[in-house]
PQR file of N, CA, C, O and H, with PARSE charges and radii, in Angstrom:
ATOM      1  N   UNK A   1     118.159 256.770 303.837 -0.4000 1.5000
ATOM      2  CA  UNK A   1     119.238 257.254 302.774 -0.0000 2.0000
ATOM      3  C   UNK A   1     119.458 258.813 302.362  0.5500 1.7000
ATOM      4  O   UNK A   1     118.742 259.782 302.111 -0.5500 1.4000
ATOM      5  N   UNK A   2     120.586 258.572 302.421 -0.4000 1.5000
ATOM      6  CA  UNK A   2     121.113 260.364 302.076 -0.0000 2.0000
ATOM      7  C   UNK A   2     122.179 260.232 300.873  0.5500 1.7000
ATOM      8  O   UNK A   2     123.267 259.675 300.727 -0.5500 1.4000
ATOM      9  H   UNK A   2     121.167 257.785 302.625  0.4000 1.0000
ATOM     10  N   UNK A   3     121.333 261.011 300.096 -0.4000 1.5000
ATOM     11  CA  UNK A   3     121.959 260.866 298.539 -0.0000 2.0000
ATOM     12  C   UNK A   3     122.840 262.512 298.572  0.5500 1.7000
ATOM     13  O   UNK A   3     123.289 262.966 297.519 -0.5500 1.4000
ATOM     14  H   UNK A   3     120.449 261.464 300.214  0.4000 1.0000
ATOM     15  N   UNK A   4     122.979 263.204 299.780 -0.4000 1.5000
ATOM     16  CA  UNK A   4     123.267 264.323 299.173 -0.0000 2.0000
ATOM     17  C   UNK A   4     124.793 264.255 299.918  0.5500 1.7000
ATOM     18  O   UNK A   4     125.669 264.850 299.291 -0.5500 1.4000
ATOM     19  H   UNK A   4     122.614 262.836 300.635  0.4000 1.0000
ATOM     20  N   UNK A   5     125.187 263.640 301.106 -0.4000 1.5000
ATOM     21  CA  UNK A   5     126.345 263.743 301.746 -0.0000 2.0000
ATOM     22  C   UNK A   5     127.398 262.906 301.157  0.5500 1.7000
ATOM     23  O   UNK A   5     127.145 261.733 301.432 -0.5500 1.4000
ATOM     24  H   UNK A   5     124.475 263.157 301.615  0.4000 1.0000
ATOM     25  N   UNK A   6     128.297 262.996 300.576 -0.4000 1.5000
ATOM     26  CA  UNK A   6     129.595 262.001 300.081 -0.0000 2.0000
ATOM     27  C   UNK A   6     130.044 261.004 301.047  0.5500 1.7000
ATOM     28  O   UNK A   6     130.573 259.908 300.865 -0.5500 1.4000
ATOM     29  H   UNK A   6     128.502 263.949 300.353  0.4000 1.0000
ATOM     30  N   UNK A   7     129.797 261.470 301.854 -0.4000 1.5000
ATOM     31  CA  UNK A   7     130.684 260.630 302.984 -0.0000 2.0000
ATOM     32  C   UNK A   7     129.434 259.624 303.678  0.5500 1.7000
ATOM     33  O   UNK A   7     129.742 258.654 304.371 -0.5500 1.4000
ATOM     34  H   UNK A   7     129.367 262.361 302.003  0.4000 1.0000
ATOM     35  N   UNK A   8     128.565 259.845 303.508 -0.4000 1.5000
ATOM     36  CA  UNK A   8     127.323 258.668 303.830 -0.0000 2.0000
ATOM     37  C   UNK A   8     126.882 257.703 303.020  0.5500 1.7000
ATOM     38  O   UNK A   8     126.335 258.028 301.966 -0.5500 1.4000
ATOM     39  H   UNK A   8     128.315 260.633 302.946  0.4000 1.0000
ATOM     40  N   UNK A   9     127.036 256.375 303.358 -0.4000 1.5000
ATOM     41  CA  UNK A   9     126.773 255.405 302.320 -0.0000 2.0000
ATOM     42  C   UNK A   9     125.740 254.913 302.144  0.5500 1.7000
ATOM     43  O   UNK A   9     125.618 253.789 302.630 -0.5500 1.4000
ATOM     44  H   UNK A   9     127.481 256.111 304.214  0.4000 1.0000
ATOM     45  N   UNK A  10     124.620 255.456 301.440 -0.4000 1.5000
ATOM     46  CA  UNK A  10     123.361 255.328 301.220 -0.0000 2.0000
ATOM     47  C   UNK A  10     122.934 253.831 301.263  0.5500 1.7000
ATOM     48  O   UNK A  10     121.807 254.006 300.800 -0.5500 1.4000
ATOM     49  H   UNK A  10     124.720 256.369 301.045  0.4000 1.0000
ATOM     50  N   UNK A  11     122.996 252.580 301.462 -0.4000 1.5000
ATOM     51  CA  UNK A  11     122.692 251.507 300.952 -0.0000 2.0000
ATOM     52  C   UNK A  11     122.710 251.253 299.579  0.5500 1.7000
ATOM     53  O   UNK A  11     123.297 251.826 298.661 -0.5500 1.4000
ATOM     54  H   UNK A  11     123.911 252.437 301.838  0.4000 1.0000
ATOM     55  N   UNK A  12     121.602 249.832 299.617 -0.4000 1.5000
ATOM     56  CA  UNK A  12     121.223 249.907 298.631 -0.0000 2.0000
ATOM     57  C   UNK A  12     120.219 250.498 297.922  0.5500 1.7000
ATOM     58  O   UNK A  12     119.337 250.838 298.710 -0.5500 1.4000
ATOM     59  H   UNK A  12     121.125 249.367 300.362  0.4000 1.0000
ATOM     60  N   UNK A  13     119.854 250.873 296.402 -0.4000 1.5000
ATOM     61  CA  UNK A  13     119.907 251.958 295.866 -0.0000 2.0000
ATOM     62  C   UNK A  13     118.713 250.811 294.771  0.5500 1.7000
ATOM     63  O   UNK A  13     118.929 249.668 294.369 -0.5500 1.4000
ATOM     64  H   UNK A  13     120.570 250.597 295.761  0.4000 1.0000
ATOM     65  N   UNK A  14     117.654 251.577 294.590 -0.4000 1.5000
ATOM     66  CA  UNK A  14     116.990 251.051 293.548 -0.0000 2.0000
ATOM     67  C   UNK A  14     117.268 251.450 291.948  0.5500 1.7000
ATOM     68  O   UNK A  14     118.391 251.917 292.141 -0.5500 1.4000
ATOM     69  H   UNK A  14     117.478 252.506 294.916  0.4000 1.0000
ATOM     70  N   UNK A  15     117.110 251.574 290.815 -0.4000 1.5000
ATOM     71  CA  UNK A  15     117.783 251.876 289.945 -0.0000 2.0000
ATOM     72  C   UNK A  15     117.661 253.027 289.800  0.5500 1.7000
ATOM     73  O   UNK A  15     118.604 253.702 289.386 -0.5500 1.4000
ATOM     74  H   UNK A  15     116.198 251.195 290.658  0.4000 1.0000
ATOM     75  N   UNK A  16     116.030 253.758 290.209 -0.4000 1.5000
ATOM     76  CA  UNK A  16     115.967 255.334 289.809 -0.0000 2.0000
ATOM     77  C   UNK A  16     116.854 255.862 290.864  0.5500 1.7000
ATOM     78  O   UNK A  16     117.568 256.766 290.430 -0.5500 1.4000
ATOM     79  H   UNK A  16     115.264 253.210 290.544  0.4000 1.0000
ATOM     80  N   UNK A  17     117.069 255.540 292.325 -0.4000 1.5000
ATOM     81  CA  UNK A  17     117.395 256.092 293.479 -0.0000 2.0000
ATOM     82  C   UNK A  17     118.924 256.115 292.787  0.5500 1.7000
ATOM     83  O   UNK A  17     119.437 257.233 292.831 -0.5500 1.4000
ATOM     84  H   UNK A  17     116.489 254.805 292.677  0.4000 1.0000
ATOM     85  N   UNK A  18     119.914 254.850 292.021 -0.4000 1.5000
ATOM     86  CA  UNK A  18     120.797 254.868 291.500 -0.0000 2.0000
ATOM     87  C   UNK A  18     121.405 256.095 290.138  0.5500 1.7000
ATOM     88  O   UNK A  18     122.568 256.496 290.174 -0.5500 1.4000
ATOM     89  H   UNK A  18     119.497 253.942 291.985  0.4000 1.0000
ATOM     90  N   UNK A  19     120.772 256.392 289.419 -0.4000 1.5000
ATOM     91  CA  UNK A  19     120.630 257.570 288.440 -0.0000 2.0000
ATOM     92  C   UNK A  19     120.550 258.857 288.988  0.5500 1.7000
ATOM     93  O   UNK A  19     121.215 259.830 288.629 -0.5500 1.4000
ATOM     94  H   UNK A  19     119.827 256.066 289.389  0.4000 1.0000
ATOM     95  N   UNK A  20     119.559 258.811 290.029 -0.4000 1.5000
ATOM     96  CA  UNK A  20     119.599 260.386 290.566 -0.0000 2.0000
ATOM     97  C   UNK A  20     120.999 260.537 291.739  0.5500 1.7000
ATOM     98  O   UNK A  20     121.401 261.635 292.124 -0.5500 1.4000
ATOM     99  H   UNK A  20     119.019 258.022 290.320  0.4000 1.0000
ATOM    100  N   UNK A  21     121.537 259.356 292.131 -0.4000 1.5000
ATOM    101  CA  UNK A  21     122.254 259.407 292.967 -0.0000 2.0000
ATOM    102  C   UNK A  21     123.828 259.915 291.739  0.5500 1.7000
ATOM    103  O   UNK A  21     124.539 260.861 292.079 -0.5500 1.4000
ATOM    104  H   UNK A  21     121.211 258.465 291.818  0.4000 1.0000
ATOM    105  N   UNK A  22     124.049 259.337 290.753 -0.4000 1.5000
ATOM    106  CA  UNK A  22     124.724 259.097 289.527 -0.0000 2.0000
ATOM    107  C   UNK A  22     124.881 260.471 289.047  0.5500 1.7000
ATOM    108  O   UNK A  22     126.005 260.961 289.150 -0.5500 1.4000
ATOM    109  H   UNK A  22     123.471 258.569 290.477  0.4000 1.0000
ATOM    110  N   UNK A  23     123.936 261.174 288.537 -0.4000 1.5000
ATOM    111  CA  UNK A  23     123.584 262.618 288.344 -0.0000 2.0000
ATOM    112  C   UNK A  23     124.106 263.608 289.192  0.5500 1.7000
ATOM    113  O   UNK A  23     124.628 264.632 288.749 -0.5500 1.4000
ATOM    114  H   UNK A  23     123.023 260.776 288.453  0.4000 1.0000
ATOM    115  N   UNK A  24     123.967 263.305 290.644 -0.4000 1.5000
ATOM    116  CA  UNK A  24     124.127 264.284 291.813 -0.0000 2.0000
ATOM    117  C   UNK A  24     125.722 264.077 291.742  0.5500 1.7000
ATOM    118  O   UNK A  24     126.233 265.097 291.280 -0.5500 1.4000
ATOM    119  H   UNK A  24     123.543 262.474 291.004  0.4000 1.0000
ATOM    120  N   UNK A  25     126.528 263.241 292.003 -0.4000 1.5000
ATOM    121  CA  UNK A  25     127.871 262.693 292.099 -0.0000 2.0000
ATOM    122  C   UNK A  25     128.725 262.422 291.435  0.5500 1.7000
ATOM    123  O   UNK A  25     129.678 261.698 291.725 -0.5500 1.4000
ATOM    124  H   UNK A  25     126.113 262.412 292.378  0.4000 1.0000
ATOM    125  N   UNK A  26     128.477 263.051 290.280 -0.4000 1.5000
ATOM    126  CA  UNK A  26     129.372 262.241 288.933 -0.0000 2.0000
ATOM    127  C   UNK A  26     130.882 262.869 288.548  0.5500 1.7000
ATOM    128  O   UNK A  26     131.686 262.525 287.682 -0.5500 1.4000
ATOM    129  H   UNK A  26     127.703 263.639 290.044  0.4000 1.0000
ATOM    130  N   UNK A  27     130.927 263.969 289.588 -0.4000 1.5000
ATOM    131  CA  UNK A  27     131.933 265.180 289.057 -0.0000 2.0000
ATOM    132  C   UNK A  27     132.675 265.203 290.466  0.5500 1.7000
ATOM    133  O   UNK A  27     133.584 266.011 290.657 -0.5500 1.4000
ATOM    134  H   UNK A  27     130.273 264.248 290.292  0.4000 1.0000
ATOM    135  N   UNK A  28     132.114 263.946 291.842 -0.4000 1.5000
ATOM    136  CA  UNK A  28     132.722 263.954 292.653 -0.0000 2.0000
ATOM    137  C   UNK A  28     134.334 262.506 292.196  0.5500 1.7000
ATOM    138  O   UNK A  28     134.608 261.628 291.378 -0.5500 1.4000
ATOM    139  H   UNK A  28     131.375 263.289 291.688  0.4000 1.0000
ATOM    140  N   UNK A  29     134.884 263.173 293.402 -0.4000 1.5000
ATOM    141  CA  UNK A  29     136.277 262.074 293.297 -0.0000 2.0000
ATOM    142  C   UNK A  29     135.780 260.497 293.621  0.5500 1.7000
ATOM    143  O   UNK A  29     135.051 260.216 294.572 -0.5500 1.4000
ATOM    144  H   UNK A  29     134.661 263.886 294.067  0.4000 1.0000
ATOM    145  N   UNK A  30     136.325 259.488 292.624 -0.4000 1.5000
ATOM    146  CA  UNK A  30     135.766 258.199 292.834 -0.0000 2.0000
ATOM    147  C   UNK A  30     136.209 257.446 294.085  0.5500 1.7000
ATOM    148  O   UNK A  30     135.713 256.452 294.615 -0.5500 1.4000
ATOM    149  H   UNK A  30     136.917 259.716 291.851  0.4000 1.0000
ATOM    150  N   UNK A  31     137.162 258.103 294.384 -0.4000 1.5000
ATOM    151  CA  UNK A  31     137.741 257.368 295.346 -0.0000 2.0000
ATOM    152  C   UNK A  31     136.917 257.889 297.038  0.5500 1.7000
ATOM    153  O   UNK A  31     136.729 257.316 298.112 -0.5500 1.4000
ATOM    154  H   UNK A  31     137.564 258.910 293.954  0.4000 1.0000
ATOM    155  N   UNK A  32     136.722 258.778 296.677 -0.4000 1.5000
ATOM    156  CA  UNK A  32     136.458 259.068 298.312 -0.0000 2.0000
ATOM    157  C   UNK A  32     134.827 259.487 298.352  0.5500 1.7000
ATOM    158  O   UNK A  32     134.427 259.800 299.473 -0.5500 1.4000
ATOM    159  H   UNK A  32     136.874 259.243 295.805  0.4000 1.0000
ATOM    160  N   UNK A  33     133.815 259.532 297.235 -0.4000 1.5000
ATOM    161  CA  UNK A  33     132.729 259.638 297.704 -0.0000 2.0000
ATOM    162  C   UNK A  33     131.458 258.215 297.721  0.5500 1.7000
ATOM    163  O   UNK A  33     130.761 257.781 296.803 -0.5500 1.4000
ATOM    164  H   UNK A  33     134.140 259.277 296.324  0.4000 1.0000
ATOM    165  N   UNK A  34     131.525 257.951 298.630 -0.4000 1.5000
ATOM    166  CA  UNK A  34     130.718 256.876 299.044 -0.0000 2.0000
ATOM    167  C   UNK A  34     129.292 256.732 298.150  0.5500 1.7000
ATOM    168  O   UNK A  34     128.915 255.654 297.692 -0.5500 1.4000
ATOM    169  H   UNK A  34     132.091 258.303 299.376  0.4000 1.0000
ATOM    170  N   UNK A  35     128.688 257.790 298.011 -0.4000 1.5000
ATOM    171  CA  UNK A  35     127.614 257.615 296.716 -0.0000 2.0000
ATOM    172  C   UNK A  35     127.705 257.501 295.618  0.5500 1.7000
ATOM    173  O   UNK A  35     127.017 256.755 294.921 -0.5500 1.4000
ATOM    174  H   UNK A  35     128.994 258.666 298.384  0.4000 1.0000
ATOM    175  N   UNK A  36     128.668 258.300 295.218 -0.4000 1.5000
ATOM    176  CA  UNK A  36     128.958 257.866 293.579 -0.0000 2.0000
ATOM    177  C   UNK A  36     129.216 256.386 293.493  0.5500 1.7000
ATOM    178  O   UNK A  36     128.486 255.721 292.759 -0.5500 1.4000
ATOM    179  H   UNK A  36     129.227 258.906 295.785  0.4000 1.0000
ATOM    180  N   UNK A  37     130.354 255.702 294.290 -0.4000 1.5000
ATOM    181  CA  UNK A  37     130.558 254.603 294.375 -0.0000 2.0000
ATOM    182  C   UNK A  37     129.559 253.300 294.064  0.5500 1.7000
ATOM    183  O   UNK A  37     129.740 252.381 293.265 -0.5500 1.4000
ATOM    184  H   UNK A  37     130.947 256.243 294.886  0.4000 1.0000
ATOM    185  N   UNK A  38     128.435 253.542 294.977 -0.4000 1.5000
ATOM    186  CA  UNK A  38     127.374 252.801 295.626 -0.0000 2.0000
ATOM    187  C   UNK A  38     126.766 252.839 294.146  0.5500 1.7000
ATOM    188  O   UNK A  38     126.617 251.785 293.526 -0.5500 1.4000
ATOM    189  H   UNK A  38     128.287 254.288 295.626  0.4000 1.0000
ATOM    190  N   UNK A  39     126.447 253.972 293.640 -0.4000 1.5000
ATOM    191  CA  UNK A  39     125.395 254.319 292.234 -0.0000 2.0000
ATOM    192  C   UNK A  39     125.927 253.744 291.291  0.5500 1.7000
ATOM    193  O   UNK A  39     125.175 253.215 290.472 -0.5500 1.4000
ATOM    194  H   UNK A  39     126.568 254.828 294.143  0.4000 1.0000
ATOM    195  N   UNK A  40     127.689 253.640 291.050 -0.4000 1.5000
ATOM    196  CA  UNK A  40     127.945 252.972 290.025 -0.0000 2.0000
ATOM    197  C   UNK A  40     127.959 252.102 290.141  0.5500 1.7000
ATOM    198  O   UNK A  40     128.090 251.544 289.052 -0.5500 1.4000
ATOM    199  H   UNK A  40     128.300 254.070 291.715  0.4000 1.0000
ATOM    200  N   UNK A  41     127.863 251.106 291.332 -0.4000 1.5000
ATOM    201  CA  UNK A  41     128.190 249.911 291.291 -0.0000 2.0000
ATOM    202  C   UNK A  41     126.638 248.999 291.092  0.5500 1.7000
ATOM    203  O   UNK A  41     126.461 247.874 290.624 -0.5500 1.4000
ATOM    204  H   UNK A  41     127.757 251.560 292.217  0.4000 1.0000
ATOM    205  N   UNK A  42     125.685 249.956 291.630 -0.4000 1.5000
ATOM    206  CA  UNK A  42     124.082 249.322 291.455 -0.0000 2.0000
ATOM    207  C   UNK A  42     123.801 250.051 290.030  0.5500 1.7000
ATOM    208  O   UNK A  42     122.616 250.090 289.696 -0.5500 1.4000
ATOM    209  H   UNK A  42     125.828 250.870 292.010  0.4000 1.0000
ATOM    210  N   UNK A  43     124.776 250.645 289.131 -0.4000 1.5000
ATOM    211  CA  UNK A  43     123.756 250.911 287.793 -0.0000 2.0000
ATOM    212  C   UNK A  43     125.006 249.782 286.573  0.5500 1.7000
ATOM    213  O   UNK A  43     124.859 249.616 285.363 -0.5500 1.4000
ATOM    214  H   UNK A  43     125.738 250.612 289.402  0.4000 1.0000
ATOM    215  N   UNK A  44     125.888 249.330 287.275 -0.4000 1.5000
ATOM    216  CA  UNK A  44     126.763 248.210 286.633 -0.0000 2.0000
ATOM    217  C   UNK A  44     125.952 246.750 286.814  0.5500 1.7000
ATOM    218  O   UNK A  44     125.963 245.870 285.953 -0.5500 1.4000
ATOM    219  H   UNK A  44     126.008 249.464 288.259  0.4000 1.0000
ATOM    220  N   UNK A  45     125.212 246.657 288.160 -0.4000 1.5000
ATOM    221  CA  UNK A  45     124.611 245.408 288.322 -0.0000 2.0000
ATOM    222  C   UNK A  45     123.735 245.132 287.412  0.5500 1.7000
ATOM    223  O   UNK A  45     123.698 244.119 286.714 -0.5500 1.4000
ATOM    224  H   UNK A  45     125.203 247.372 288.859  0.4000 1.0000
ATOM    225  N   UNK A  46     122.611 246.538 287.401 -0.4000 1.5000
ATOM    226  CA  UNK A  46     121.710 246.781 286.490 -0.0000 2.0000
ATOM    227  C   UNK A  46     121.784 246.126 285.008  0.5500 1.7000
ATOM    228  O   UNK A  46     120.991 245.387 284.425 -0.5500 1.4000
ATOM    229  H   UNK A  46     122.641 247.361 287.968  0.4000 1.0000
ATOM    230  N   UNK A  47     123.040 246.676 284.613 -0.4000 1.5000
ATOM    231  CA  UNK A  47     123.326 246.183 283.267 -0.0000 2.0000
ATOM    232  C   UNK A  47     123.406 244.912 282.907  0.5500 1.7000
ATOM    233  O   UNK A  47     122.861 244.367 281.947 -0.5500 1.4000
ATOM    234  H   UNK A  47     123.685 247.277 285.087  0.4000 1.0000
ATOM    235  N   UNK A  48     124.312 244.323 283.951 -0.4000 1.5000
ATOM    236  CA  UNK A  48     124.993 243.186 283.785 -0.0000 2.0000
ATOM    237  C   UNK A  48     123.593 242.411 283.988  0.5500 1.7000
ATOM    238  O   UNK A  48     123.357 241.383 283.353 -0.5500 1.4000
ATOM    239  H   UNK A  48     124.755 244.765 284.731  0.4000 1.0000
ATOM    240  N   UNK A  49     123.043 242.742 284.541 -0.4000 1.5000
ATOM    241  CA  UNK A  49     121.496 241.441 284.362 -0.0000 2.0000
ATOM    242  C   UNK A  49     120.494 241.772 283.496  0.5500 1.7000
ATOM    243  O   UNK A  49     119.521 241.019 283.439 -0.5500 1.4000
ATOM    244  H   UNK A  49     123.235 243.577 285.056  0.4000 1.0000
ATOM    245  N   UNK A  50     120.558 243.227 282.475 -0.4000 1.5000
ATOM    246  CA  UNK A  50     119.649 243.346 281.256 -0.0000 2.0000
ATOM    247  C   UNK A  50     120.509 242.591 280.531  0.5500 1.7000
ATOM    248  O   UNK A  50     120.084 241.530 280.072 -0.5500 1.4000
ATOM    249  H   UNK A  50     121.348 243.838 282.521  0.4000 1.0000
ATOM    250  N   UNK A  51     121.796 242.964 280.302 -0.4000 1.5000
ATOM    251  CA  UNK A  51     122.492 242.139 279.324 -0.0000 2.0000
ATOM    252  C   UNK A  51     122.627 240.439 279.713  0.5500 1.7000
ATOM    253  O   UNK A  51     122.725 239.678 278.750 -0.5500 1.4000
ATOM    254  H   UNK A  51     122.141 243.825 280.674  0.4000 1.0000
ATOM    255  N   UNK A  52     122.632 239.843 281.107 -0.4000 1.5000
ATOM    256  CA  UNK A  52     122.372 238.072 281.137 -0.0000 2.0000
ATOM    257  C   UNK A  52     121.269 238.148 281.039  0.5500 1.7000
ATOM    258  O   UNK A  52     121.032 236.955 281.232 -0.5500 1.4000
ATOM    259  H   UNK A  52     122.552 240.461 281.889  0.4000 1.0000
ATOM    260  N   UNK A  53     120.254 238.611 280.878 -0.4000 1.5000
ATOM    261  CA  UNK A  53     118.853 238.129 280.729 -0.0000 2.0000
ATOM    262  C   UNK A  53     118.729 238.219 279.299  0.5500 1.7000
ATOM    263  O   UNK A  53     118.231 237.306 278.641 -0.5500 1.4000
ATOM    264  H   UNK A  53     120.446 239.579 280.720  0.4000 1.0000
ATOM    265  N   UNK A  54     119.152 239.258 278.805 -0.4000 1.5000
ATOM    266  CA  UNK A  54     118.932 239.006 276.880 -0.0000 2.0000
ATOM    267  C   UNK A  54     119.625 238.400 276.277  0.5500 1.7000
ATOM    268  O   UNK A  54     119.420 238.375 275.064 -0.5500 1.4000
ATOM    269  H   UNK A  54     119.557 240.000 279.339  0.4000 1.0000
ATOM    270  N   UNK A  55     120.678 237.690 276.795 -0.4000 1.5000
ATOM    271  CA  UNK A  55     121.364 236.377 275.857 -0.0000 2.0000
ATOM    272  C   UNK A  55     120.801 234.902 276.644  0.5500 1.7000
ATOM    273  O   UNK A  55     121.442 233.862 276.801 -0.5500 1.4000
ATOM    274  H   UNK A  55     120.845 237.711 277.780  0.4000 1.0000
ATOM    275  N   UNK A  56     119.701 235.140 276.975 -0.4000 1.5000
ATOM    276  CA  UNK A  56     119.269 233.768 277.150 -0.0000 2.0000
ATOM    277  C   UNK A  56     118.025 233.381 276.107  0.5500 1.7000
ATOM    278  O   UNK A  56     117.536 232.251 276.121 -0.5500 1.4000
ATOM    279  H   UNK A  56     119.181 235.984 276.848  0.4000 1.0000
TER
END
């Protein structure tokens, strides 16, 4: 997993890795930075899981 290269897809991320990747790439272009997109998707997924498990 390479979190420093915007052009490489880091693959599935843990919550900790997603948070780190987001901090490192938050100012990158959302259309071209693969790490930023993967981190955002992972964080959105974690929030969705927490939200849906809290409503049961």
